[in-house]
N, C-alpha and C positions, 0 to 999 in steps of 0.2 A: 769197387769191390764190395760185395756183401759180406760184412765182417762176421756174421754168425754162421752162414753157410760155408764161407771160405775164410776162416780167420787168418790173420797174418801170422806167419811162423816167427820163430826167434830171430832168424836172419833178417826178415823184413822189419820187424820191430826194432832191431838194433840199428838198421839203416835210418829209420824214422827218428829214433832217439838221437842219433849222431848228427842229423841235419835239422833237428827241431829248433826253431827260433824262439819258442816259448819255454818256460820252465818245465823240466822233464816231469815233475810231479803232476802237472796239469793234464797229462795223458791219462791219468787214472781218475775215473769218475768216483766222486765221494757220495754215492747215492745210498739207497736203502740196502742194496746187496753188500756194499762196502761195510756198512754198519753191522749187517747181519753176520758177516764174516769176522767181525770184531777186529778190523784192521785199524792201524793208527796212521793218520795222514802224515805225521812227522817222519815216519819210516821211509817215505818216498821222496822227500825233499833232497834235491841234488844227489839222487841215488839211481842212476840209469839202469844198473844191473837189477835192482829190486823192482823197478817199474817193468822191465821186460819180463822178469820172472812171474810177477802177478798177472800180467796181461796174457802170457802164454797159458797160465793155469785157469784164469777166469776172463775169457774173451769179452764177456758182457761189461766189464769194467773199462773198456777202451772208450775214452772220450771221443766224440765225433761231432762233426766231420773232421777228419784229418786230411789235409790237402798236401800233396807231394808234387814238387816241381823240380826235376833234376835231382840234386842231392839235398835240397832244402825242403823243410816241411813246416807247416803251421797247424794249429787247431783253428778250424774255421768258425770261431765264435768271437765276437759278433760276426754275422754274415758278411758285413761290408769289408772285412779283412780279406775275404776270398778274392774279390775283384782286384784289390790293390796288390795282393800277392801274385796273382796270375798275370798282371799287366807288366 
């Protein structure tokens, strides 16, 4: 899925968050845009609702790649995690 052209909606993001094997706060990129928005990383630790809200509002903050298999999901970094997850 091309997340900028077809961003995941709230329903999809909730499904990802609910199946995520990584800490939920890792779905939010802490990049220059995050800093420009003056967001606090601590606000997203163990806060799935806040993570979904910020990602619906600012799709560019979605960490990628996100790999979904059935009801489980991971952040595909480092890349070698993808092969292990999909096997």
